[in-house]
C-alpha positions in Angstrom: 0.0 0.0 0.0 1.3 3.4 -0.9 2.3 5.5 2.2 0.5 8.8 2.6 2.3 12.0 1.6 3.5 14.1 4.5 1.5 17.3 4.4 3.5 20.4 3.9 3.2 23.4 6.2 1.9 26.8 5.1 5.4 28.1 5.5 6.6 25.5 3.1 4.1 26.5 0.5 4.7 30.1 0.7 8.4 29.5 0.5 7.9 27.6 -2.8 5.5 30.2 -4.1 8.0 33.0 -3.5 10.9 31.1 -5.4 8.5 30.0 -8.2 7.1 33.5 -8.9 10.5 35.3 -8.6 12.5 32.6 -10.3 15.3 33.3 -7.8 16.2 32.0 -4.3 18.0 35.3 -3.6 15.1 37.5 -4.4 12.6 35.1 -2.6 14.8 35.0 0.5 15.0 38.7 0.7 11.3 39.0 0.4 10.7 36.4 3.1 13.4 37.7 5.4 15.3 34.3 5.5 18.7 33.1 4.3 19.1 31.5 0.9 20.4 28.3 2.4 17.4 28.1 4.7 15.0 28.7 2.0 16.8 26.1 -0.3 16.4 23.6 2.5 12.7 24.3 2.9 12.0 23.8 -0.7 14.0 20.6 -0.9 12.2 19.2 2.1 8.9 20.1 0.3 10.0 18.2 -2.7 10.9 15.2 -0.6 7.6 15.2 1.1 5.7 15.4 -2.2 8.0 12.9 -3.9 8.6 15.0 -6.9 10.9 17.7 -8.1 9.3 21.1 -8.4 12.3 23.2 -9.6 15.1 23.0 -12.0 18.1 24.6 -10.3 21.4 25.8 -12.0 24.0 28.1 -10.8 22.4 30.9 -12.8 18.8 30.2 -13.1 15.7 28.7 -11.5 12.8 27.3 -13.5 9.7 25.3 -12.8 9.2 21.6 -13.6 5.9 20.4 -14.9 4.9 19.4 -11.4 6.0 22.8 -10.1 3.9 24.6 -12.8 0.8 22.6 -11.8 1.3 23.2 -8.2 1.9 27.0 -8.6 -1.2 27.3 -10.8 -3.4 25.8 -8.1 -1.5 27.3 -5.1 -1.5 31.0 -5.9 -5.3 31.5 -5.8 -5.6 29.4 -2.7 -3.0 31.3 -0.7 -4.5 34.6 -1.9 -8.0 33.5 -0.8 -6.4 32.5 2.6 -4.8 35.8 3.1 -8.1 37.6 2.3 -10.1 35.3 4.7 -7.5 36.1 7.5 -7.9 39.8 6.9 -11.7 39.5 6.9 -11.8 37.7 10.2 -9.8 40.5 11.8 -12.7 42.8 10.9 -12.7 46.5 10.1 -11.3 47.3 13.5 -8.5 44.8 13.2 -4.9 45.9 13.5 -3.1 45.7 10.2 0.3 43.9 10.5 2.9 43.0 7.9 5.2 44.7 5.4 4.4 47.0 2.6 7.0 47.5 -0.2 6.8 50.3 -2.7 9.2 51.2 -5.5 9.4 54.5 -7.1 11.5 57.4 -8.5 13.3 59.6 -6.0 10.8 62.5 -6.6 7.8 60.1 -6.2 9.1 58.6 -2.9 9.8 62.2 -1.6 6.2 63.2 -2.4 4.8 60.2 -0.5 7.0 61.2 2.5 5.6 64.6 2.5 2.0 63.6 2.1 0.8 60.0 2.7 3.5 58.4 4.8 3.1 60.4 8.0 -0.6 59.8 8.3 -0.2 56.1 7.2 2.4 55.4 10.0 0.2 57.3 12.6 -2.8 55.0 11.8 -1.0 51.7 11.1 2.0 51.3 13.4 1.9 47.6 12.9 2.9 47.8 9.2 6.6 48.0 8.3 6.8 50.4 5.3 9.7 49.7 2.9 10.1 52.4 0.3 12.8 51.9 -2.3 13.8 55.1 -4.5 15.6 54.3 -7.7 15.7 55.7 -11.1 15.5 52.6 -13.2 12.0 51.1 -13.8 11.7 47.7 -12.4 9.2 44.8 -12.6 7.5 45.3 -9.3 6.1 41.6 -9.2 9.5 40.1 -10.1 11.2 42.3 -7.6 8.8 41.6 -4.8 7.1 44.9 -4.5 3.5 45.4 -3.5 3.2 48.5 -5.6 5.1 51.1 -7.6 4.8 54.9 -8.2 5.8 56.4 -11.5 4.8 58.8 -14.2 1.7 57.5 -16.0 3.6 57.0 -19.2 5.9 54.5 -17.5 3.2 52.5 -15.8 2.6 49.0 -17.5 -0.7 48.7 -19.2 -1.8 45.6 -17.3 -1.7 47.4 -13.9 -4.3 49.0 -11.7 -3.3 52.7 -11.6 -4.3 55.4 -9.2 -3.4 59.0 -9.6 -1.2 60.7 -7.0 -1.8 64.4 -7.1 -2.4 66.5 -10.3 -1.0 66.7 -13.7 2.8 67.5 -13.9 4.9 69.8 -16.1 8.5 69.6 -17.1 9.9 73.1 -17.2 13.1 74.6 -18.8 14.8 76.7 -16.3 17.8 79.0 -16.0 19.2 81.6 -13.6 18.8 85.3 -14.2 22.5 85.7 -14.4 22.8 83.1 -17.1 20.0 84.9 -19.1 21.6 88.2 -18.7 24.6 87.0 -20.7 22.6 85.6 -23.7 19.0 85.9 -25.1 16.5 83.5 -23.8 15.5 80.8 -26.3 12.1 81.5 -28.0 11.7 78.0 -29.5 13.2 74.6 -28.7 15.4 74.9 -31.7 17.1 77.9 -30.1 18.5 75.6 -27.5 21.2 74.7 -29.9 22.8 78.1 -29.1 22.8 77.5 -25.3 24.7 75.5 -22.7 22.2 72.9 -21.5 22.4 70.7 -18.4 21.9 67.3 -20.0 20.2 64.4 -18.1 21.5 60.9 -18.2 18.6 58.3 -17.8 19.0 55.1 -15.7 19.4 53.2 -18.9 22.5 55.1 -19.7 21.1 57.1 -22.6 20.8 60.9 -22.7 17.3 62.3 -22.4 16.1 64.2 -25.5 14.0 67.1 -24.2 10.4 66.8 -25.2 8.2 69.8 -26.0 4.7 70.3 -27.3 2.8 73.3 -28.7 -0.4 73.6 -30.7 -0.3 70.1 -31.9 3.4 70.1 -32.7 5.8 67.7 -30.8 9.5 68.5 -30.6 12.3 66.3 -29.3 15.7 68.0 -28.9 19.1 66.4 -28.3 20.4 69.5 -26.5 24.0 70.5 -26.4 26.0 70.9 -23.1 29.2 70.1 -21.4 27.6 69.1 -18.1 25.5 66.0 -17.7 23.8 64.8 -14.4 21.4 62.0 -13.5 19.5 63.7 -10.7 16.8 66.3 -11.0 17.6 68.1 -7.8 21.2 68.4 -8.8 20.2 69.8 -12.1 18.1 72.5 -10.5 21.0 73.5 -8.2 23.4 73.6 -11.2 21.0 75.8 -13.1 20.6 78.1 -10.1 24.3 78.5 -10.1 24.4 79.7 -13.6 25.7 76.6 -15.3 23.1 76.4 -18.0 19.5 75.6 -18.8 18.0 72.5 -17.1 14.8 70.6 -18.0 13.2 69.3 -14.8 9.8 68.4 -13.2 8.2 71.5 -11.9 8.1 70.4 -8.1 11.9 70.3 -8.1 12.2 73.9 -9.5 9.1 75.5 -7.8 10.8 77.0 -4.8 13.7 78.3 -6.9 11.2 79.9 -9.3 9.2 81.5 -6.5 12.2 83.2 -4.9 13.8 84.3 -8.2 16.7 82.1 -8.2 15.4 80.5 -11.4 13.4 81.8 -14.5 11.3 79.7 -16.7 12.0 79.7 -20.5 9.9 78.1 -23.3 6.9 77.9 -20.9 4.4 77.9 -23.6 6.1 74.8 -25.0 5.7 73.0 -21.6 2.1 71.8 -21.2 1.0 69.6 -18.4 1.2 65.8 -18.7 -0.4 63.0 -16.6 1.5 62.9 -13.4 2.4 60.3 -10.8 0.4 57.1 -10.4 0.5 54.4 -7.8 0.1 51.0 -9.5 -0.1 47.4 -8.5 -1.1 44.1 -10.3 -4.7 43.7 -11.2 -4.7 39.8 -10.9 -3.7 39.5 -7.2 -5.2 39.9 -3.8 -4.5 43.4 -2.6 -2.9 43.3 0.9 -4.6 45.0 3.7 -1.7 47.3 4.2 -1.8 48.4 0.5 -5.6 49.0 0.7 -5.0 51.2 3.8 -2.2 53.1 2.0 -4.5 53.7 -1.0 -7.4 54.9 1.2 -5.1 57.6 2.8 -3.7 58.4 -0.6 -7.2 59.2 -1.9 -8.0 61.3 1.1 -5.0 63.4 0.7 
């Protein structure tokens, strides 16, 4: 008679799900807060209990076996339903616990710190909030984030997207001293006669300044001897008279208000859809993220 399979624990199943979804023991271990060796032992023990191999492992990659694919397909909705059920049992007055991980650009994370975060931490002190600011756009699911915050144009189309604040403008700005030494540009083409503070994107490419006016789109590969990869540094360099910078308005607003910077080509700088918080539309939304969204909408 065939001996019964030793039943795996919930911890075993969550460990397998994390490795299977991220295709990486390192990423899954970081997400779960365990060591890679401990996680590898847990998954091997699960395979031994089930009597089948779930993962193909090499020194460079992790992939699912046929058995692993079948298990993940059935397991993901079950664990999602279980998490939802546990949250429902806690009730509307239940204390929210756990970790909430959000990835975004530096400017986006700064905005959250100034608006949503203080109120969120005051209401939900049982949630560990992990905010990661980085320039490059990452796959939030693959990297183990619950949500991301980026400009609308960068949000993947298959995500649920919630606006954060209003529309945004990129502005071309320069110091009064710089503009006293040379005439201000009247069209984007005039930038070819100026020193511009260029921006290097996280991909390594130089950003082509994008303008729009009366149905006409213009992208300019501006000249300049100074290149930076940070909007705040670009604003400071422009205020010091080093050239014209093209930056999101919030970074330059204080400098414009007190006269350290002047806007040029303003009629070529219409508003665009601003920042959006986004998350996968095919997964259970954790209680912590739901609470964060609630405060975001309030503010």
